[in-house]
N, C-alpha and C positions, 0 to 999 in steps of 0.2 A: 111582688113587692107593697109589703105595707109599712108605709114610712112613720117614724116616729115623730113627735112633735119634740122641737128642740128643748134641752134640759129635760128630757124624759128619765125618771130613776137617775135623775142628777149626773149623768154619762154626759153631756155636753151642755155648755154656756149659753143659755138662751141670750135673744137680745138683750131683754132686760136687764139680764146679768150684768151681761157686759157693759152698759148704760149704767148700772146702777152703780158699777164696781170703781171707786177713785183710784186716781191715775197712781197714787201713793200706793194704795193696795195694793195693786195691778202690779209694779214694780217690783213691791215685797214680796207677791208672793211668785215672782219668777224665779229661775238658776240664776245664780250670781254670775253665771260667765257663759257661753257657748259650749258645746260640745265638740269634741274635734271633729264629727262628723260635718257639721257646719261651718267647718273651713276645707272641707275636702273640695281641689279644682277637679271639673269633671267636665270632659268635652261635651258639650249641649248638644253637637250634632252626631256622634259616635257614641255605640255601645260598646268597650271592650272587655275583654276576660279580665281584667283588676275589676271592673266597676261589679261586678259581680257580689263583691267581699261588703260593697258601701254599708248594708244594713248590718254590719257585725260594729262598727262603730255606730251605731244606736240602740247596744244591747238586743240585737236580733242574729246571730250566728245563720247565717241559710247552710242549708245541707249540699254545700258546694259539690264534696266529692261523688254523693250519687246522683246527683243531676248531671256532674260533667262525665260521669259513665254511661249514664245510659245516652247523653248524648253523641258522645264519641264510640257507642257501640260499631257501628262499622268506618271507623278511623276519626280523626281530629277532623278532617271539613265538615262534619257533622257539626262541631260545635262552631265553627268559622259561620257555617251557612246560619246558624241562629243567631250569632252577632251580628250578621248583617242583614238578617230581618229583621232584628230588633231594631237597630239604627233607622233602616229605613222608612218604620214605623214613625220611631220618634222626630224623625225628621217633617213630618206631619203636621206636628204641634206647634204652634207659634210660641217664642223663645222671651216676647215681651208683654205675654197679655195676663193679668190675674184673674184667676178662677171665676170671682164674679162678675169680670167684664166680657167670660169667652161665651159666647151666645151660645143656649140650649138650643141646637138644632140636630137635623136626623145626622145633616154631615159632620158636623163635629162629633156627635155621640159615635158616626164611625166609626172614625177616624182614631177616637181615644179607646174604643173596645177594640179595635184592630192593634193599639198599642200595647194593651193590658193583655191582651189574647199571644201577641208574640212573646210577652216576658213573663207568662206563666209558666216556669222551668220546672222540670220534675223535684216537689217534695218543697217548693217555693210557696210562703204565705200570701196573705195580703200586706202583710207588715215588709216582708222581703222585698216585693215588688214595689210598693210605693217607697219604702224610703231609698229603694235605688234609685227611681224615677224621679223622686224631689228633687234631687241634687242637680239632676238635667234641668228641671225646669220648677226651679223654686217660688216662683209667684203663681203656676198654676196648676203644678201636678201635688195634691194633699198626700202628708204621710197621714195612711192610714192604718191605725193596730186593733187589734182583735178585742183589746180590754174595754175600750172608751170611744175610739169612734166610729166604728162597724157598728157594736152594739144600738148605738144613739140613733143610727140613720138607715137601717134594716134589721128585719127580726130573720134573714135569712144568716143559715149556719156559716159562719166564718170559716170552717173547717174545709167546706165543699163550696168554696165560693167561684164563682164564675165571673169572666171580664164583662159577662152583661151586666150584673148586679155591681159591680165597683164600677163601673161606669156610671149607673145610676146614682150610686153612693158620691160620687165625684162632683156628680151637678148638683145633687141635693145640699151638697154641702153649701157650694158656690150661692146657690139663693141662700140660704145661712147667713153668707157671712154679706151678703149684699146688705143686710140690713143693721150689718154692724161694722161696717165699713169705717165710718168716721169717729168710734168708738177707739179699734185699733190704730187707725191713723194719728189720734191724739197720741196714745200709748207709745206709737214709735217716735212722736214729737218727743214727749218728753224723756225718753231713752236716750235722743240725740242731746237732748241741754245737759243732760247729767253725765255724757259720753260712758254710758253704759256698754258693757261689752256686748249685750244683745243689742245693740242697737243697726246693726247691721242684715239684723233676720229680715227675710217677708214679713208682710200680714198674716199670711198661710201660717208662716212658721209659727210665730208668736200665739197666733190662735191653735194651735197645736200645743203649745206650751201649756197655755192658761187651761186650755178642756184638760189636759192631761194631771197639772197641777191640784186641779178642783176635783178631780177623778180622784186624786192618789190621797186629798184630802179626806175625802168624803168615805173613803174603802177604809183608811186609819179609825174612824170615829164610829164605824157601823158594827 
């Protein structure tokens, strides 16, 4: 992988940009309310069939019918086995750790790569997989979209993604967030003070929204 620098091509907010963004500006750039996606209650220890539709609530309907057809070629037991495999891999990932605080070790990389590999259902993109998993681990597992976050952190093509590359992108994002943690925590405090609907979101999700909004704004003006 050839990592990009944070902020390259104006796709990802750099630490300097986050620190320079006043709290008032930051709040004004965020959506006025949470998406229905952010209210989904999802079992943190289990992946169920209904969870496979989660990405639909954030604008990325997955090719569920095609995936299920392939998985159930030998009967529905194939689907059940895949869900069990996904759940076992999920349970290896801590529930109460922030991405920036999770040690970038061979052991943790192995756990994350296994999870991404198990969740790589037929036809599922980076967005489909990560939007599903973020609701399972909202502090640790990031939403990675193909337009903003992925191209900011890797030069690999997103349409031919691998679990190893997605693992690399996730830990790279953790390193970026480590430099911006204080600014994001201040933003959270201000949202709480204002009783803003987004006050319940994790720093990881707030950063995702900030990056996406910046990317959208710059795209409209170019």
